[in-house]
C-alpha positions in Angstrom: -51.5 -38.2 -38.5 -51.8 -41.7 -36.6 -48.1 -42.2 -37.6 -47.0 -38.7 -36.0 -49.2 -39.8 -32.9 -46.9 -43.3 -32.5 -43.6 -41.4 -33.0 -44.8 -39.1 -30.6 -45.6 -42.1 -27.6 -42.7 -44.5 -29.0 -40.4 -40.9 -27.9 -42.2 -40.9 -24.9 -41.6 -44.5 -23.7 -38.0 -44.4 -24.6 -37.8 -41.1 -22.5 -39.3 -43.3 -19.6 -37.2 -46.0 -19.8 -34.3 -44.2 -20.2 -35.1 -42.2 -17.1 -36.0 -45.1 -15.1 -32.5 -46.8 -15.9 -30.9 -43.6 -15.0 -33.1 -43.7 -11.5 -31.5 -47.6 -10.9 -28.2 -46.9 -12.1 -27.9 -44.2 -9.7 -29.1 -46.0 -7.2 -26.8 -48.9 -6.9 -23.8 -46.2 -7.7 -24.8 -44.1 -4.5 -25.6 -46.8 -2.6 -21.9 -48.2 -3.1 -20.3 -45.0 -2.0 -20.6 -45.9 1.7 -18.1 -48.1 2.7 -20.5 -50.1 4.4 -22.3 -50.7 2.0 -23.6 -54.6 1.3 -22.1 -54.6 -1.5 -18.7 -53.7 -1.1 -18.7 -55.8 2.0 -19.4 -58.9 0.0 -16.3 -58.2 -2.3 -13.8 -56.2 -0.4 -12.2 -56.1 3.7 -11.7 -52.6 4.5 -8.1 -51.7 5.2 -7.8 -47.3 6.0 -4.2 -47.7 7.2 -2.1 -46.8 4.3 0.8 -48.4 5.7 -0.8 -52.0 6.9 -2.1 -52.3 3.1 1.3 -51.5 1.9 2.5 -54.6 3.6 -0.1 -56.7 2.4 0.8 -55.3 -1.3 4.7 -56.2 -0.3 3.9 -59.6 0.7 1.6 -60.1 -2.3 -1.4 -60.5 -0.3 -3.3 -57.3 -1.7 -2.6 -58.8 -5.4 -3.7 -55.3 -7.1 -0.5 -53.4 -5.8 -2.7 -50.2 -5.1 -3.3 -48.5 -1.8 -6.5 -48.1 -2.3 -8.0 -48.6 1.6 -9.4 -52.3 0.2 -8.3 -55.5 -0.4 -10.4 -58.6 -2.1 -11.4 -60.7 0.3 -11.1 -64.1 -1.4 -7.6 -63.0 -0.9 -8.2 -61.8 3.1 -9.6 -65.4 3.6 -7.1 -67.5 2.3 -3.9 -66.2 4.7 -3.4 -68.5 7.7 -0.1 -66.9 8.4 0.5 -62.8 8.9 3.9 -61.5 9.8 3.6 -57.3 10.1 7.2 -56.8 11.1 9.9 -57.0 8.0 9.0 -53.6 6.5 10.0 -50.7 5.4 6.7 -49.5 7.1 7.8 -50.7 10.6 6.6 -48.6 13.2 4.0 -46.7 11.1 1.3 -48.5 11.5 -1.4 -46.9 13.7 -4.6 -48.7 13.1 -5.2 -52.5 12.2 -8.9 -52.0 11.1 -9.6 -54.8 8.8 -7.7 -57.7 10.5 -11.0 -59.5 11.6 -11.7 -60.1 7.6 -8.7 -62.0 7.6 -11.1 -65.1 8.7 -8.9 -68.1 8.7 -5.8 -66.3 10.6 -4.1 -68.9 12.8 -0.5 -66.7 13.4 -0.9 -63.0 14.2 2.8 -61.2 14.5 2.8 -57.5 14.9 5.9 -56.0 16.3 6.8 -52.3 17.4 3.7 -50.5 15.9 1.6 -48.0 17.1 -1.5 -49.4 17.4 -3.9 -48.4 20.1 -7.0 -50.8 19.5 -7.0 -54.1 18.3 -10.5 -56.2 17.6 -9.8 -59.8 17.1 -13.3 -60.8 17.3 -13.6 -62.2 13.8 -10.3 -64.2 13.9 -11.7 -67.2 15.7 -9.2 -69.7 14.5 -6.2 -67.8 16.0 -4.0 -69.7 18.0 -0.6 -67.4 18.2 -0.8 -64.1 18.8 2.5 -62.1 18.9 1.7 -58.4 20.1 4.6 -56.6 21.9 5.6 -53.4 22.0 2.6 -51.6 20.9 -0.1 -49.3 22.7 -3.1 -51.6 23.5 -4.8 -50.4 26.6 -7.4 -53.8 27.1 -7.9 -56.5 25.2 -11.0 -58.8 24.7 -10.0 -62.2 23.5 -13.4 -64.0 24.5 -13.8 -65.1 20.6 -10.3 -66.8 20.2 -11.0 -69.9 21.8 -8.1 -71.5 20.2 -5.2 -69.4 21.7 -2.3 -71.2 22.5 0.5 -68.5 22.7 -0.3 -64.9 24.0 2.7 -62.4 23.9 1.5 -58.9 24.6 4.5 -57.4 26.4 5.5 -53.7 26.4 1.9 -52.3 25.5 -0.3 -50.0 28.0 -2.4 -52.9 29.2 -4.5 -52.7 32.3 -6.9 -55.4 31.4 -7.5 -58.6 29.4 -10.5 -60.2 29.7 -11.5 -63.8 27.9 -8.6 -66.0 28.6 -11.0 -68.5 30.1 -12.7 -69.3 27.0 -9.3 -70.3 25.4 -9.3 -74.1 26.7 -5.6 -75.2 24.9 -3.9 -72.1 26.3 -0.1 -72.8 27.3 1.7 -69.6 27.2 0.5 -65.7 28.5 3.4 -62.8 28.5 1.9 -59.4 29.9 5.2 -58.0 31.3 6.1 -54.4 31.0 2.5 -53.3 31.2 0.4 -51.0 33.6 -1.7 -54.0 35.5 -2.3 -53.4 39.2 -4.3 -56.4 39.4 -5.0 -59.2 37.6 -6.9 -62.6 37.6 -6.6 -65.7 35.3 -9.1 -69.0 35.5 -7.3 -71.2 32.8 -6.7 -74.7 34.1 -4.2 -75.4 30.6 -2.3 -72.2 31.5 1.2 -73.3 32.2 3.5 -70.0 31.6 2.9 -66.8 33.0 5.2 -64.0 33.1 3.8 -60.5 34.3 7.5 -59.0 35.3 8.0 -54.9 35.3 4.1 -54.2 36.3 2.4 -52.7 39.1 0.5 -55.5 40.4 -0.6 -55.2 44.2 -3.3 -58.2 43.5 -2.9 -61.7 41.6 -5.3 -64.3 41.9 -3.6 -67.7 40.1 -6.2 -70.0 42.1 -7.9 -71.0 38.3 -4.8 -71.9 36.7 -4.0 -75.1 38.6 -1.4 -76.2 36.1 1.2 -73.4 36.3 4.3 -74.6 35.9 6.7 -71.4 35.4 5.8 -68.0 36.8 7.9 -64.7 36.4 6.7 -61.6 38.3 9.8 -59.8 38.9 9.3 -55.9 40.0 6.1 -55.5 40.8 4.1 -54.8 44.0 2.8 -57.6 45.4 2.5 -57.6 49.1 1.7 -61.8 49.3 0.7 -64.1 46.6 -1.4 -67.2 47.0 0.0 -70.6 45.3 -1.5 -73.5 47.5 -3.8 -74.0 44.7 -0.7 -74.1 42.0 0.8 -77.7 42.8 2.7 -77.8 40.1 4.7 -74.9 40.0 8.4 -75.4 39.1 9.8 -72.1 38.7 8.6 -69.0 40.8 10.7 -65.7 40.3 9.2 -63.2 42.4 12.5 -60.8 42.8 11.9 -57.3 43.4 8.2 -56.9 45.1 7.0 -56.0 48.5 6.3 -59.6 49.8 6.1 -59.6 53.2 4.8 -63.3 53.5 4.3 -66.8 51.1 3.3 -70.3 51.9 4.9 -73.0 49.7 3.3 -75.8 52.0 1.7 -77.4 48.7 4.5 -76.8 46.5 6.9 -79.6 46.4 7.5 -79.4 42.7 9.2 -76.3 43.4 12.7 -75.9 42.3 13.6 -72.5 41.4 12.7 -70.1 43.6 13.9 -66.5 43.2 12.3 -64.3 46.0 15.2 -61.9 47.0 14.6 -58.0 47.2 11.3 -58.5 49.2 10.8 -57.8 52.7 10.2 -61.1 54.2 10.6 -61.8 57.6 10.0 -65.4 57.4 10.3 -68.2 54.9 9.6 -72.1 55.5 11.2 -74.1 52.5 10.5 -77.9 54.5 8.3 -79.1 52.5 9.9 -78.3 48.9 12.6 -81.3 48.6 13.1 -80.9 44.9 13.9 -77.2 45.5 17.7 -76.6 43.7 18.0 -73.0 43.2 17.1 -70.3 45.6 18.2 -66.5 45.7 16.4 -65.3 48.9 18.8 -62.3 49.9 18.2 -58.7 50.1 15.6 -59.6 52.6 16.5 -57.2 55.5 14.5 -58.7 57.9 14.5 -62.6 56.9 17.9 -64.1 58.7 16.6 -67.7 59.2 15.1 -69.6 56.5 14.1 -73.0 57.4 14.3 -76.2 55.6 13.9 -80.0 56.3 16.4 -82.3 58.1 18.8 -83.5 55.5 17.2 -81.0 52.9 20.3 -79.6 50.5 19.6 -76.5 47.7 23.0 -77.1 45.6 22.5 -73.4 44.1 22.1 -70.7 46.7 22.4 -66.9 47.0 22.0 -65.7 50.1 23.1 -62.5 52.5 25.8 -62.4 55.0 23.0 -62.2 58.1 21.0 -65.2 56.2 21.2 -68.6 57.0 19.2 -72.2 56.3 18.3 -73.8 59.5 15.7 -76.5 60.7 15.1 -74.5 63.7 13.7 -71.0 63.0 12.1 -69.0 65.7 
């Protein structure tokens, strides 16, 4: 009788242990089926776009060679330079989710894809960003304090924020976008390209070290460059300029200001000017220069002249 009870108790204990094991196993299995599960995130970076992952496989970054919407985090953090341009998947990537997992990335180049949103908040070491010919409408770069070069031309941008945090930024290209107004407050910026936008207002007073500015084909009625005393090149043709003051821009060497609506232009403070294109300003007949000032390369309309005395 005692033996039967002992056997029965042992069976019950075994059943309880087995059931408990199944519960524990089920908990972990079910708990890790969600992509946001902590246990998954500690090991993998989620890559939902198959074309993006295929590019990573082609470059040997995703070493398992399987398109399974994930890459080992240990592999992602080893990448410092990522170029997603040369591939059979060119023009097919629509989602760059997972890029923030590449925490040590310093150089990112993504040209001619179909990406509409971009989160670079996890890429705090990024210094070079090429992201032209995509469909980005707005961009927050406040976490990318190491940026030196940014090329976001040919997107659908109307706003970029956080540039004031990049205290090593030298070159910014936002051409061929949809900006109507823009303000940049960054004392290290030297090159600004914003051609072919819809700019009606531009504040560059906080970019005191700007040397080269390209603003052709916008809608600017005026531009204040009084704080930008280091400007050497200003290309601002094909705008709506009614007036502009170059009194404080003695370093100016190249000025392309044709195809505007200027009525007056005083260049008498710009002794270093060597190249001037000022034609196609219908109401600008006299351009004021200083006595003895010469401008070696000059393009004017037939009705225009350089003179020390302009009414």
